[in-house]
N, C-alpha and C positions, 0 to 999 in steps of 0.2 A: 804560248799565246793562242791556245786553242781551247775550245770548249769540249771538243770530242777527245782530247788527250791522246793523240796518235803518237806524239813524240814525248821524250822524257820530261821536259819542263813546260810542256804546253805551248810550244812556240808556233805551232801551226794554227792557222786561223779557223774560226768557226764561221761558216757561210750560211746565211739564211736561205730559205727557198727563194726561187726567182721572184724578182720584184716587178711591179708595174713600171713601165717606161717613165723615167723622170722622177721616180720617188725612191727614197731609201726608207729605213724603218721608221723615221720620224717625220717624213714628208719634206726633208731638206736635202735633196740630192746634191752631193758635192759640197756639203757644209764645211768639210775640212779645208776648203780653199777660201772660205768667207770669214770675215770678221765684222760683227755688228753687236748691238746690245744683247742679242740672244744667242749668238753663235760665236764661239771662241776658236775660229779656224786660223789658218796660217797667212791669209792675205796674199797667196801666191799669184792669183790673177791680177791683183792690184800691182804687185811687183812688176809683172810683165808689162802692164799698161804704163807704169811709171817709166820703165826703160824705153818703151816705144815713144812716149811723149817727148822724151829727151833725145830722140833719134839715136839711141844707143843700140848697136847691133851685136849679136853674138858673133864672135870671131873665131870660135873653135867648136868643133863637134865633139861633145863629151861622150865617151863610151863608158857605160855602167856595167860592171861585171855583176850579174845577178846569180849568186850562188844559192841554188834553191832546188826545187823538185823537177826542174825542166819546165818548159812552157809549150802551149799550143801554138806552133809556128804558123798555123793556118788562120788564126784568129784575125778577123778583119781589122780590129783596132790595134793589132800589134805588128802586122806584116811590115808596114812602113817604118816601124821603130826598131826593127831588128838590125843588129850589127851585121854587116856583110864583110867577111874577111876579104880584103881587096886582092889578095894574091892566091886565093883558093878557088878551084872549080870542082864540081861534082863529077869526078872521073876515076875515083878509086885510088888516087895518088896524093901524096903529100906535096902539093905544088909549092907551098911557101917554105917547106923544109923546117917546120916548127915541131915536127914529131907527131902531128895529129892529122890523120887522113880525112879529107872532106869536112873539116871543121868550118863550115860556111858561116854559121851563126853562133858557134860556141862548141861545147864538148860535154859528153856524158861520162863521168867517172864511175858510174854504177852499172856498167854493161860489159859484157865480154867483147873481146876484140872482133870476133866474127859477127857480133850483133844478134846472136841467137838467144841471149839471155840478158834481160835488164832487171836489176834488182828492185823489188818492191818493198818487202817487209824486212825489218832488221831487229826489232825488239829494242829494249832499253840497254844502255851501256852497262848498267849494273848487272842485268841478266847475262849479258855477253861475257863479262868478267867473271861472274860466278861460274858460268858454264866452262870457261877456259880452265879454271882451277879445280873444278869438282872432281875430275878423275884422280887428281893427286891427293886430295884430302878427304874423299868421301868415307873411307874406312880407316883412316889414320887416327890412332890414339893421340889426343892432344898432348899427352906427356912425351910422345916420341917426335914431336914437330921440331925440325932443325931451324927453319927460317921463321922465327916468331913474327917478324914484321909482315911477311907475305901471308902468313896464316891469319893474322889479325885483319888484314885487308880482305881475305877470302870471306871471313865471317861477316865483315861489314857489308860486302857485296851481297852475300846470301841474305842478310837481313833486309837490305834496301830493295832487293828483288822480290821480297815477300815469299821466298822459297820455303821457309820453315812451315808456315801455315799451310802451304800447298802440300808439302810432303806429309804433314800430319793428316790432312784430308785424304790423301791417297792411302795412307796407312789405315785409316778408319774404313775407307771403301774396301780395302782388302779384307778386313774383318767381316764386313757385310758380304763380300763375295763368298767367303767360306760358308756363311749361313745360306746364301742363295743356292750354292751348288749342293749342299747337304740336303736341303729341303727338296730340290728337284730330283736328286737321286732316290730319295724315299718315295716320291710320287711316281717315278718311273718304275719302281719295283712293285707297285700295287696293281695287280692284274685286272681288277674290276673297275679301276678308275679311268675315266675318259679325260686324260690329262690335257689334250688339245683344247677342250672346251671348258676346262676348270676355271671358274672365276675367282677373284680374290676373296669375295665373301664366302664362296664355297670352301676355299682353302681353310678359312678360319674355323669351320665347323667339322673338319676332319677329326675323328676321335682318336688322337694319338696322345698318350700321356707318358712321354718319356722325357728325361731331363734334357738331353741334347736337342730334341725337337722343340721343346718349350723355350730353351735358350736361343735357338736359331730364330724362332718366331718373335721373341722379345727383341732380338737385335734388329729385325726388319720391321718392327712395329710402326715406325714413322712412315716408311715407304708404303707399307700395306694400307695404312689409313689415309695417306695422301693420294693414293691412286684413284683415278676417276671412277665413278660408280659404273659397275658393269665390266671393268677391266678384266682381262684374262691373265692368269698367272704367267703364261708363256710370253705375253706382251711385256709384262713388268720385268721378267727375267731377261728378255732380249734388250730392253732399254738399259738395264743395269750392265749387261755384258758389253754393249757398245760404249757406254760411258767409261767403264773400267778399262777396256782395251785402249781407248784414246788416252787415258791417264798413263797407262803403261808405256805407250808409244812416246808420250812426252818425256817421261822419266828416262826411257832408253835414249831419246834424242839428246838429252842433256849431255850424255857421255859420248854418244856415238855419231850423232848427226853433225856434219861439219858446217861451219858458218858459210853460207852461200857467198859471202863477200870474197872468199878465197878463190872463187871461180874467175875473178878478174885476172889472176895470174901474176900480180905484182908482189913484191916483198913489202908487206904492210909496215915493216919496221924501218924501211929505208926511204927517207924523203927524197933521195936522188932518183929513185925508180918511179918516174912520173909519167911515162908514156904508155898508159893503159886506157881501157875504155873504148867507146865508140862515138859516132856522131849523132846517135838517136836522142833528140831532145824532147819529143812528144811521146809520153807514155800515159798510162791510165792514172799515174800519180801526179800529173802536171797541174792540178788545180791551184795549189798554193803559189807556185812560181808564176803561172799565168796571171793570177790576181795581182800579185805584187808588181809584175812588169807593167800592168795596166795603170796602177797607181802612179808609177814613175813617169811613163811615157805613152800611155794610151792615147790614140788619136781622136777618140770621140766620134768615129765614123758611124758606128752602129748605134751609139747612144751618146749624145752630146754631154749628158751629165756625168758620164764615166770618163771624160777626157782627163788625161794625166796631169800631174803638176807641171811637167816640162816635156811636152811632146817632141821637142827637138833632140832630146837625148837618144842615144842608141843603145839598145839592150844586148849585151853579150850574155847569152844564156849558158849557164854552167850547172849541169845536173850533178849534185853531190849529196842531196838529202833524200834518204829512203823514208819509208813509213816506219818511224822509230827514230832512235838517236843516230845522229850522224857519226861517221867514222873519222877520227882525227886525221888519218892519212889523207883521206879524200878532201877534207877542208884545206889542209896545208897545200896539197897539190892544186886545188882549184884556185886558191889565192895566187899562187905563182903563175898559173896559166893566165889568169886575168891580167896580172901585172905585165907579163912578158908579151901579151898580145894587144896592149894599148889601152887598157881600162884606166881611167883616172879616178873612178869611184867604185867601190865594191859594196854591195848591199848584202848583209848577212842576217837574215831573219830566222835565227835558230839559236840553240844553246842547250846546255845540260849541266848537271851538277857533279858528274864524274867524268874525268878525262885522262885516260891512261897515258896518252902521248901529248899532253898539253904543251910541252916545250916545242914539239914539232910544229904545232899550229902557231905558237907565239913567234917562233923564228920566221915563219912565213909572213906574219904580220909585220915583223921588223923589216923584212925584205921589201914589203909594200911601202913602209915608211921611208926606206932608203931611196925608193923610186918615185917618191912623192905621190903616192896613191892614198886617197882618203877611204876609210872603212866606216860604214854606218852599221851598227849592230843593235838588234832588238834586246831589250832588258829581260824579258821573260814574264810569264803570266801567273805566277803563284802568289802574288801579293806578299813577297818577301823583301826584307831590307837587305840589299846586296852588300851593305857595309859590314854585315855580320855573317853572310852566307856567300860562299864562293860560287860564281857562275862562270862556266867556260864557253867560249874562249875568254880569258881574263884580259887579253890585250896588254900584257905587261912583259918587260924584258926579264932576264935572268936575275936581276937585282930587285925585282918587284916594282920597278918604276913604270908607270903607264906610258905607252907609246903615244906620241903627240898627234898621230893620224887617225885615232879611233874615237868615234862618238857613240856612246851607248844611250839608247832612246827608250823612255817610258811612254805610256799611253794616257792621254787625257780625253775627256768627253766634251760635248758641245757647250757645257757650262764652265769649262776651264778647270775642271776638278780631276784629280787623279782617278782613273778608272779603277773600280774595286778589285780587278784581277791583276793590275799592273805591278810588277816589281818596282822598287824605288831605292834610293840611297843617296844621301847628301854628298858622298864622295865617289861612289861607283857609277851613278847614273848622271849623265851630263845634261840632257834636256828632255822635255816632254813634247809630244806632238799628238795631233788627233789620232785616236785609235779605236773609235767606236762608231758603228753604223757608217762605215766607209764603203762607197760604191766602187765597183770595178768590174772588169770583164772576166768571165770564166770560160773554160774550154767549150768549143762548139758555138761561139758567139752568143753566149748567155751572159746575163748580168745579175749581180747579187750584192748584198752588203755583208760586211765582215767586221770583226772586232779583234783586238789583240795588239800587243807591241810588235807583232809580226807585220802588221799593216801600218803602224806608226813609223817604223824605220824607213820604209820606202817613201813616205811623205817627206821625211827629212832628206832622203837621197835625191828626190826630185828637186828640192830647193838647192841642195849642194851642187847638183848638175847645172842648174841655172847660173849660179855664181861662177862656176868654173868656165862656163861657156862665154859669159859676158865679161868676166874679169880673169882672163887666162893666166895672168902673171901671178895670181894668188897661189901660194903653196898650200898643200893639204892642211898643214897645221894652222895656217892663217884662216882658211875657210872654217875650220873647227872653231877657232877663236871668235870669228865674226858671228857664227851661228849662236854661240854661247852668250856673247855680249849683247846681242840684239834681241834677246827673248822678251816676251811680254810676261810679267809676273803672274804666277798661278794663284788661284784662290786657295789652294792647299800648299802653303810654302814649306820649305825645308826638306823637300823630297828629292832634290837633285842638286848638282853643283851650281847650275845656273839659277835655279829657283823659278824657271819659267818655261813657257811654250814657245817654240820656234815661230818667228815672225818674218816671213819672206821679204815684205816691204822694208822693214827696218834693217834687215840684213843687206839688202841691195843698197840702201842709203849709206850704210856703214862701209860697205865694200867700195863705194865710189870715192870715199875720202881716206880709205885705209892706207896706212903706211907702215912698213915693217918696223 
């Protein structure tokens, strides 16, 4: 859900430059909460006004587990909305005995226990899987392969990670390197040549008529002609050397550089090994999480137009998304942390198309279902039909049956039409919600607009929090059913199970008379 494609399937948002106070990209700040002839928003403010007019009060504080990149806990619009762990104080001790020291507002599963390292970049899952298997298969004759299934998986990951084309490019650069070094050695052996001041054009006029020299110059012809006018040979050679050294380091790293995720010290294959990480929630990667937290429960203090869907919700910040694809172990652990610490809703604005430990995540989702926790998940931004392409987490049990507590959300625009980037699926996507030109808070008390199913999901999360606060007897599956049954039809039908856009006012009306 991103335009900058920092994660595997584009789940991270694209944020525009800072906007003028009170305006989004189209001059309709907060349109996602409004419904009229020109804006197909959710009517969330109308829903709150409807409840207030009928003297209906929220009887439960709803905690939303935001599994994301972390948040700016100092943001003016978010400080009052942060979940405060009632039995924890900042004293370096695990006061509530939940296994996490000083988890005042949530937890970071991407940091070392001592807090000296917090993971930023992770790459795609396909690259990580290729890298894991590369040492085993890099020089192996395909005819000698014993595990045919694993080898086929390795080749698939290699292709998806675009490694073949890169390796070919490195090989071609190696051929050029031979030419560069040969030419430079010939120049160095010419006693009357001022090599340090030799220009590219001067090189071309050196009177050498030997086959190897001519072949080397032919190999470098493109580089020589593309070099800026007046460039020196030594400058071009240095540029090549630096680029080729970087390539060799990358190739070396495929086999020898360990995944920095291993620094966390846990067993990544053991879902029971859950007590790792640290309490640092604000890092340089916190933009995405901050933005989504604001959509759900921003207070509107610094900018009234950026007020969240349901400001009375409380955000439990759980950092599990690096810059790149998420790790299955971290998502499974984050879900269980949210459930065990009181979250009634979990927002998951992420996803990918390769998941080595999908069962681990789905079992955690099943655990959330057992504990009556609703999960809102973004559908993805590659404009794919998810009925024919598998997106993870799938939210399905071991038999392939969907869990009743998961809602998958596509993105719609102000005209009520599916956004051109949004994934869809008549069976795999449940509802649509506004996901274009959405205003919210960014780190440092800045404001901007964003688009993507990443921001459509927290729109639904805010409405779900409203329902669970005002109608606390509703179960997670019932809230899902209400949100689906109360949608307003889209102008582009057949793209989701409900066929429509979430409507908070209609959802509240349905919840009032809802019976199991």
